[in-house]
N, C-alpha and C positions, 0 to 999 in steps of 0.2 A: 521662365518659372524655375525655381530651385529643384534640385533632385529630390523628389518625394518618394520615399519607399512605400510601395503600395501593397506588398504582401509580406507575410511572415512565414518562414519555413519552420516546420516542426518535425521531430523524429519520434518514432514509436517503437516500442519493444516488439521483437519478433515473436511469433508463436513458439519457435524453437527455444528461445531463451526463456520464455514464460514457462514452458514445460520443464526445462532443466531446473528452474527455480522452484517449481512445485515439488519436484523430486527431492531437492535438498531440504525443503521445508518439511516434507513428510518424513524424511529420515530423522530429523531433529525431533519431530512429534513422537516418533516411535521411542526415542530415548526417554522422553518425558512421560511416556505411556498415557497420553491424553489425546482424545480424538478432537481434531480441529477442523474448521472450515477455513480454506485458504483461497483467497481471490487475488488475481492479478489483472490489472486493467492497463489500457494504453494511456498516453498522456492526456487524452480528453476525458478519461474516466470510463470508457467503454470496455466491457468485459473481454479479456483475451484468454483467460484460463481460470478454471475453478475446480477445486477438489474439496469434496465433503467426505471426510473420513468416516468409516463405519462407527456409529455411536455418537457422532458429533451432535450437539443440541440443534434442533431445527432453527431456533432463533439465531444461532451463530452464523448461519448462511447470509442473512441480510446484513448482520453487523460486519462480517468480514468484507462483504462487497462495499459497504458504505465506508469502512476504514480505507480500503484501497482507493475508492473514489475521492475521499477527502484528501488523502496524501498526494494523489496525482494532480488533482485540479487546484488545490491550494498550495502545492509545491512545498509542503512541510510535513514533518512527522506529526501524527495525531497527538502524541503526548506533549508536544510543545504548546498546544493551544491553551491548556489550563493555566500555566504560569503567565501566559501573555494576557489573559482576560480576567484572572481571579480578583484583581484589585481595581477593576473598572466595571462597576455595577451595571451601567447601561449596556455595555458590550457583553458582559457575563450573562445577563438575563435576556438579551436580545438575540445574540448570534446562535445560541443553542437551539433556537427555533428554526434555524436554516436547515431545510431538508437535506438529508444525507450527511451532514457535517458531524463527525465524531471528534470528541475532545479528550479522549483518553487513549492510552497506549495500544499499539498493535497495528498501526498503519504507517508505512514509510513510502516516500517517493523513491522510484528507481531511477538512478542517474547513470548516464554513460557520458564520459568526457564532459562532465559538469552540466549536462542538459537532462532535464527530466524527460524520460521516455515512457514512464508508466508509474504504477503504484502497486504496492502489495498490502493486503489487509488480512489479518488472521484473527479468528475468534474461536473460543471454546474453553479456554482456561482463564485464569486471572489475567488481567492485561499484561502483567509482567511476564507471564508464560507466553502470551501472544507475541510480545516483543522479541522474545528469544527465538521464536520460530521465524519471524521476519528477518532477524539478524543473520540466522543461519542461511537463509535463502540469499540475502544480499551479499554474504561473504563469497558466494559463488562468483560474483562479478570480479573479484580480485584474482581469480584463477583462470579466466578465459580470455582469449583474444577476440575482439569483435568479429573477425572473420570466421570464428568457430561457431557462431550462432546464426 
């Protein structure tokens, strides 16, 4: 019998890195003076860390969690979905009924060495503001060594 690979190895974000990313995200949120909900999940979409800033809209909590879930499990930023589906009516009208899938900005996969280890989702402002918060947290990945987290 041929060599058949029987398992798949996956890597996940550490709690230490998730917390550092939350800190970076909240620093950027303070600059924008908007209260956000910020969710970080592992590569399977399970919650790793969550921050709900004072004054963040209650609805933003679920939206942030769903953005993080969408980004991690579909391995793509949430803002990429609309351009992909806008000219495909069956997909446009069908996939939006997929539970937890978000198709507007504010969710990004978290990648280390090219591998998705989690996702970050932010909600509370316009999606363009949510994206800025995510990008500030993701920028942290360029400043640390894997051994540091």
